[in-house]
Every structure is written in C-alpha cells, then in structure tokens.
VMD Tcl script that builds the backbone (N, CA, C; Angstrom):
set m [mol new atoms 270]
animate dup $m
set s [atomselect $m all]
$s set {name element resname resid chain x y z} {
  {N N MET 1 A -12.811 -21.579 -29.891}
  {CA C MET 1 A -13.286 -20.558 -28.842}
  {C C MET 1 A -13.564 -21.168 -27.400}
  {N N LYS 2 A -12.673 -22.469 -27.292}
  {CA C LYS 2 A -12.561 -22.613 -25.898}
  {C C LYS 2 A -10.768 -22.331 -25.822}
  {N N LYS 3 A -10.279 -22.262 -26.911}
  {CA C LYS 3 A -8.903 -21.160 -26.529}
  {C C LYS 3 A -9.382 -19.830 -26.023}
  {N N LEU 4 A -10.349 -19.275 -26.707}
  {CA C LEU 4 A -10.284 -17.589 -26.751}
  {C C LEU 4 A -11.104 -17.836 -25.122}
  {N N LEU 5 A -12.027 -18.300 -24.594}
  {CA C LEU 5 A -12.618 -18.569 -23.384}
  {C C LEU 5 A -11.559 -18.868 -22.329}
  {N N LEU 6 A -10.367 -19.851 -22.775}
  {CA C LEU 6 A -9.387 -20.275 -21.234}
  {C C LEU 6 A -8.634 -18.988 -21.661}
  {N N ALA 7 A -8.133 -18.218 -22.939}
  {CA C ALA 7 A -7.765 -16.633 -22.417}
  {C C ALA 7 A -8.217 -15.707 -21.726}
  {N N CYS 8 A -9.683 -15.871 -21.781}
  {CA C CYS 8 A -10.645 -15.041 -20.680}
  {C C CYS 8 A -10.449 -15.371 -19.309}
  {N N VAL 9 A -10.317 -16.464 -19.335}
  {CA C VAL 9 A -10.537 -16.996 -18.025}
  {C C VAL 9 A -9.196 -16.610 -17.059}
  {N N LEU 10 A -8.697 -17.000 -17.736}
  {CA C LEU 10 A -7.008 -16.735 -17.020}
  {C C LEU 10 A -6.788 -15.182 -17.174}
  {N N THR 11 A -7.297 -14.569 -17.594}
  {CA C THR 11 A -7.233 -13.190 -17.692}
  {C C THR 11 A -7.374 -12.415 -16.486}
  {N N LEU 12 A -8.888 -13.001 -16.158}
  {CA C LEU 12 A -9.310 -12.515 -15.196}
  {C C LEU 12 A -9.161 -13.123 -14.100}
  {N N SER 13 A -8.802 -14.322 -13.822}
  {CA C SER 13 A -7.979 -15.122 -12.873}
  {C C SER 13 A -7.035 -14.170 -12.299}
  {N N ALA 14 A -6.496 -14.142 -13.456}
  {CA C ALA 14 A -4.766 -13.203 -13.123}
  {C C ALA 14 A -4.970 -11.355 -12.327}
  {N N SER 15 A -6.188 -11.163 -12.286}
  {CA C SER 15 A -6.234 -9.611 -12.518}
  {C C SER 15 A -7.130 -9.762 -10.939}
  {N N ALA 16 A -8.034 -11.001 -10.566}
  {CA C ALA 16 A -8.713 -10.559 -9.413}
  {C C ALA 16 A -7.729 -10.825 -8.029}
  {N N PRO 17 A -6.468 -11.571 -8.145}
  {CA C PRO 17 A -5.863 -10.975 -6.837}
  {C C PRO 17 A -5.418 -9.467 -6.051}
  {N N ALA 18 A -5.023 -8.914 -7.817}
  {CA C ALA 18 A -4.693 -7.322 -7.446}
  {C C ALA 18 A -5.368 -6.758 -6.918}
  {N N LEU 19 A -7.021 -7.035 -7.349}
  {CA C LEU 19 A -8.413 -6.315 -7.073}
  {C C LEU 19 A -8.362 -6.832 -4.860}
  {N N ALA 20 A -8.481 -8.235 -5.073}
  {CA C ALA 20 A -8.066 -8.578 -3.445}
  {C C ALA 20 A -7.210 -7.749 -2.867}
  {N N ASP 21 A -6.374 -7.762 -3.246}
  {CA C ASP 21 A -5.025 -7.083 -2.609}
  {C C ASP 21 A -5.245 -5.518 -2.164}
  {N N GLN 22 A -6.060 -4.634 -3.068}
  {CA C GLN 22 A -6.078 -3.598 -2.494}
  {C C GLN 22 A -7.023 -3.483 -2.055}
  {N N ALA 23 A -8.515 -4.478 -1.890}
  {CA C ALA 23 A -9.302 -4.495 -1.130}
  {C C ALA 23 A -8.596 -4.760 0.484}
  {N N ALA 24 A -7.880 -5.765 0.926}
  {CA C ALA 24 A -7.207 -5.813 1.620}
  {C C ALA 24 A -6.157 -4.593 2.618}
  {N N ALA 25 A -5.300 -4.250 1.705}
  {CA C ALA 25 A -4.661 -3.223 1.884}
  {C C ALA 25 A -5.652 -2.051 2.482}
  {N N ASP 26 A -6.565 -1.526 1.896}
  {CA C ASP 26 A -6.999 -0.285 2.063}
  {C C ASP 26 A -8.228 -0.791 3.488}
  {N N LYS 27 A -8.512 -1.724 4.014}
  {CA C LYS 27 A -8.845 -2.496 4.927}
  {C C LYS 27 A -8.130 -2.375 5.918}
  {N N CYS 28 A -6.887 -2.896 5.841}
  {CA C CYS 28 A -5.995 -2.768 6.881}
  {C C CYS 28 A -5.848 -1.291 7.152}
  {N N ALA 29 A -5.362 0.116 6.001}
  {CA C ALA 29 A -5.163 1.223 6.329}
  {C C ALA 29 A -6.268 1.668 6.947}
  {N N ALA 30 A -7.882 1.108 7.140}
  {CA C ALA 30 A -8.678 1.981 8.022}
  {C C ALA 30 A -8.788 1.827 9.438}
  {N N GLY 31 A -7.897 0.915 9.719}
  {CA C GLY 31 A -8.038 0.582 10.975}
  {C C GLY 31 A -6.303 1.376 11.649}
  {N N LEU 32 A -5.921 2.119 10.908}
  {CA C LEU 32 A -4.561 2.526 10.662}
  {C C LEU 32 A -4.850 4.016 11.833}
  {N N ASP 33 A -4.349 4.356 12.646}
  {CA C ASP 33 A -4.533 6.267 13.488}
  {C C ASP 33 A -3.958 7.064 11.810}
  {N N ALA 34 A -4.639 8.031 12.144}
  {CA C ALA 34 A -4.716 9.028 11.501}
  {C C ALA 34 A -3.115 9.644 10.856}
  {N N ASN 35 A -1.826 9.571 11.751}
  {CA C ASN 35 A -0.628 9.428 10.868}
  {C C ASN 35 A -0.357 8.036 10.246}
  {N N GLY 36 A -0.731 6.927 10.261}
  {CA C GLY 36 A -0.524 5.684 9.587}
  {C C GLY 36 A -1.189 6.083 8.182}
  {N N GLN 37 A -2.346 6.869 8.339}
  {CA C GLN 37 A -3.218 7.059 6.938}
  {C C GLN 37 A -2.911 7.758 6.462}
  {N N ALA 38 A -2.072 8.595 7.136}
  {CA C ALA 38 A -1.115 9.745 6.054}
  {C C ALA 38 A -0.283 9.320 4.906}
  {N N ILE 39 A 0.429 8.131 6.193}
  {CA C ILE 39 A 1.548 7.723 5.169}
  {C C ILE 39 A 1.268 6.708 4.168}
  {N N TYR 40 A 0.142 5.964 4.917}
  {CA C TYR 40 A -0.554 4.895 3.735}
  {C C TYR 40 A -1.226 6.106 2.326}
  {N N ALA 41 A -1.523 6.847 3.185}
  {CA C ALA 41 A -2.064 7.315 1.496}
  {C C ALA 41 A -1.312 7.878 0.390}
  {N N ALA 42 A 0.134 8.800 1.445}
  {CA C ALA 42 A 0.543 8.777 0.244}
  {C C ALA 42 A 1.745 8.201 -0.527}
  {N N ALA 43 A 1.996 7.173 0.418}
  {CA C ALA 43 A 2.868 5.865 -0.742}
  {C C ALA 43 A 2.359 5.002 -1.037}
  {N N ALA 44 A 1.009 4.806 -1.171}
  {CA C ALA 44 A -0.145 3.643 -2.065}
  {C C ALA 44 A 0.647 3.803 -3.389}
  {N N PRO 45 A 0.254 4.855 -3.934}
  {CA C PRO 45 A 0.553 5.133 -5.253}
  {C C PRO 45 A 1.466 4.461 -5.755}
  {N N GLN 46 A 2.380 4.452 -4.928}
  {CA C GLN 46 A 3.750 3.964 -5.522}
  {C C GLN 46 A 4.274 2.585 -4.900}
  {N N ALA 47 A 3.608 2.125 -4.254}
  {CA C ALA 47 A 4.139 0.842 -3.346}
  {C C ALA 47 A 3.614 -0.133 -4.279}
  {N N ALA 48 A 2.909 -0.543 -5.014}
  {CA C ALA 48 A 3.113 -1.797 -5.978}
  {C C ALA 48 A 3.897 -1.238 -6.966}
  {N N SER 49 A 4.790 -0.670 -6.963}
  {CA C SER 49 A 5.862 -0.832 -8.285}
  {C C SER 49 A 7.056 -0.351 -7.574}
  {N N ALA 50 A 6.895 -0.134 -6.423}
  {CA C ALA 50 A 8.436 0.014 -5.842}
  {C C ALA 50 A 9.642 -1.080 -5.664}
  {N N SER 51 A 10.425 -0.710 -6.007}
  {CA C SER 51 A 11.386 -2.261 -5.828}
  {C C SER 51 A 12.191 -1.901 -4.675}
  {N N ASP 52 A 11.612 -0.686 -3.751}
  {CA C ASP 52 A 12.005 -1.032 -2.342}
  {C C ASP 52 A 11.070 -0.418 -1.197}
  {N N LEU 53 A 10.443 -1.236 -1.057}
  {CA C LEU 53 A 8.797 -0.676 -0.429}
  {C C LEU 53 A 9.197 0.040 1.076}
  {N N ARG 54 A 10.546 -0.737 1.439}
  {CA C ARG 54 A 10.759 0.014 2.968}
  {C C ARG 54 A 11.495 1.566 2.602}
  {N N GLY 55 A 12.265 1.569 1.925}
  {CA C GLY 55 A 12.364 2.989 1.419}
  {C C GLY 55 A 11.925 3.896 1.310}
  {N N LEU 56 A 10.663 3.504 0.522}
  {CA C LEU 56 A 9.402 4.432 0.158}
  {C C LEU 56 A 9.108 4.696 1.497}
  {N N VAL 57 A 8.701 3.772 2.082}
  {CA C VAL 57 A 7.799 4.033 3.324}
  {C C VAL 57 A 8.499 5.303 3.960}
  {N N THR 58 A 9.578 5.344 4.217}
  {CA C THR 58 A 10.957 5.885 5.212}
  {C C THR 58 A 10.793 6.870 4.522}
  {N N ASP 59 A 11.363 7.327 3.044}
  {CA C ASP 59 A 11.159 8.566 2.363}
  {C C ASP 59 A 9.914 9.584 2.335}
  {N N THR 60 A 8.759 8.843 2.867}
  {CA C THR 60 A 7.717 9.397 2.792}
  {C C THR 60 A 7.044 9.639 4.233}
  {N N THR 61 A 7.618 8.882 5.052}
  {CA C THR 61 A 7.354 9.466 5.985}
  {C C THR 61 A 8.110 10.418 6.703}
  {N N LYS 62 A 9.547 10.155 6.607}
  {CA C LYS 62 A 10.612 11.538 6.529}
  {C C LYS 62 A 9.900 13.020 5.948}
  {N N ALA 63 A 9.366 12.665 4.772}
  {CA C ALA 63 A 8.873 14.015 3.828}
  {C C ALA 63 A 7.761 14.457 4.807}
  {N N LEU 64 A 6.926 13.672 5.234}
  {CA C LEU 64 A 5.429 13.876 6.590}
  {C C LEU 64 A 5.932 14.499 7.408}
  {N N VAL 65 A 6.834 14.030 8.087}
  {CA C VAL 65 A 7.451 14.842 9.068}
  {C C VAL 65 A 7.646 15.725 9.098}
  {N N GLY 66 A 8.565 16.188 7.975}
  {CA C GLY 66 A 9.098 17.492 7.927}
  {C C GLY 66 A 8.541 18.682 7.320}
  {N N ASN 67 A 7.182 18.006 6.461}
  {CA C ASN 67 A 6.130 19.396 6.446}
  {C C ASN 67 A 5.037 19.352 7.700}
  {N N GLY 68 A 5.034 18.709 8.732}
  {CA C GLY 68 A 4.765 18.684 10.161}
  {C C GLY 68 A 3.458 17.559 9.797}
  {N N THR 69 A 3.211 17.601 9.235}
  {CA C THR 69 A 2.189 15.752 9.036}
  {C C THR 69 A 1.986 15.342 9.956}
  {N N VAL 70 A 2.831 14.616 10.114}
  {CA C VAL 70 A 3.234 13.522 10.717}
  {C C VAL 70 A 4.343 14.014 12.444}
  {N N PRO 71 A 3.698 13.928 13.435}
  {CA C PRO 71 A 4.843 14.289 14.513}
  {C C PRO 71 A 5.887 12.830 14.698}
  {N N ARG 72 A 7.155 13.440 14.720}
  {CA C ARG 72 A 8.201 12.899 14.879}
  {C C ARG 72 A 8.472 11.678 15.994}
  {N N ASP 73 A 7.800 12.149 17.205}
  {CA C ASP 73 A 7.668 10.720 17.986}
  {C C ASP 73 A 7.170 9.833 17.987}
  {N N VAL 74 A 6.034 9.831 16.575}
  {CA C VAL 74 A 4.913 8.368 16.785}
  {C C VAL 74 A 4.999 8.314 15.200}
  {N N ALA 75 A 6.654 8.734 14.130}
  {CA C ALA 75 A 6.507 7.800 12.845}
  {C C ALA 75 A 6.965 7.150 12.615}
  {N N ARG 76 A 7.885 6.339 13.644}
  {CA C ARG 76 A 8.208 5.242 13.287}
  {C C ARG 76 A 7.278 4.372 13.642}
  {N N GLY 77 A 6.619 3.832 14.402}
  {CA C GLY 77 A 5.277 3.042 15.002}
  {C C GLY 77 A 4.179 3.382 13.410}
  {N N ALA 78 A 3.701 4.384 13.487}
  {CA C ALA 78 A 2.969 4.924 12.302}
  {C C ALA 78 A 3.154 4.392 10.775}
  {N N ALA 79 A 4.917 4.411 10.797}
  {CA C ALA 79 A 5.542 4.468 9.277}
  {C C ALA 79 A 5.443 2.521 9.069}
  {N N GLN 80 A 5.621 1.941 10.338}
  {CA C GLN 80 A 5.603 0.155 10.194}
  {C C GLN 80 A 4.023 -0.316 10.485}
  {N N ALA 81 A 3.518 0.145 10.849}
  {CA C ALA 81 A 1.803 -0.173 10.410}
  {C C ALA 81 A 1.123 0.507 9.092}
  {N N ALA 82 A 1.813 1.064 8.644}
  {CA C ALA 82 A 1.557 1.771 7.215}
  {C C ALA 82 A 2.249 0.850 6.382}
  {N N GLY 83 A 3.411 0.429 6.863}
  {CA C GLY 83 A 3.972 -0.198 5.761}
  {C C GLY 83 A 3.339 -1.675 5.406}
  {N N ALA 84 A 3.015 -2.737 7.154}
  {CA C ALA 84 A 2.161 -3.384 7.033}
  {C C ALA 84 A 1.004 -3.883 5.900}
  {N N CYS 85 A 0.220 -2.332 6.252}
  {CA C CYS 85 A -0.696 -2.740 4.968}
  {C C CYS 85 A -0.568 -2.260 3.467}
  {N N LEU 86 A 0.517 -1.611 3.631}
  {CA C LEU 86 A 1.420 -1.069 2.222}
  {C C LEU 86 A 1.643 -2.531 1.654}
  {N N GLN 87 A 2.440 -3.461 2.134}
  {CA C GLN 87 A 2.710 -4.876 1.927}
  {C C GLN 87 A 1.653 -5.360 1.010}
  {N N LYS 88 A 0.670 -5.356 1.316}
  {CA C LYS 88 A -0.700 -6.492 0.894}
  {C C LYS 88 A -0.831 -6.052 -0.687}
  {N N LEU 89 A -0.605 -4.706 -0.710}
  {CA C LEU 89 A -0.284 -4.419 -2.363}
  {C C LEU 89 A 0.645 -4.395 -3.351}
  {N N ARG 90 A 0.985 -5.354 -2.611}
  {CA C ARG 90 A 2.348 -6.001 -3.843}
  {C C ARG 90 A 2.148 -7.350 -3.851}
}
mol reanalyze $m
mol bondsrecalc $m
mol representation Tube
mol addrep $m
C-alpha cells in the first residue's frame, strides 16, 4: 500500500511542473502584443517537443510574415518575446 501511495505521489508531483510551466507560459504570452501572441499561439502546440525551439519560432514567424499576419518590421522583436514565453513550456 505504501508503494502504491508513493507511486501516486511521485506521478502527481512529476506532472505538477508541466501544469505550472503551461500556466507561466500562458501568463507570459498574455503580456505580449498581438504579433507576439500570434507567434506564441502558432508555435505553442509544438514547443514542448521541439528539439530546436529557436528554429520552430523562426519558421513559425517566417510563415506568419509570409501570410501577412505579422508585419516584417516587428517580426524579430515579437519572435524574441514569444520565444521567451515558449521557453517556459520546456
């Protein structure tokens, strides 16, 4: 019984940081401008599993610039800000 309880506690504590990271990332993203939020929203689903977060943010930003969602002149700053928030998902 003690082993089962210990396994449950370890499982719950292992999943708690992921929830805290998601909450912290979402809170961070809420403070972004509309362009940063667009980049964050587009990249977030892949951020946790991406082996190259910087590459993911770059590719996502280029796609959003290409389709007119994010203006080219603000893309770099918005991507850097979104990247800082996305880092919290890892």
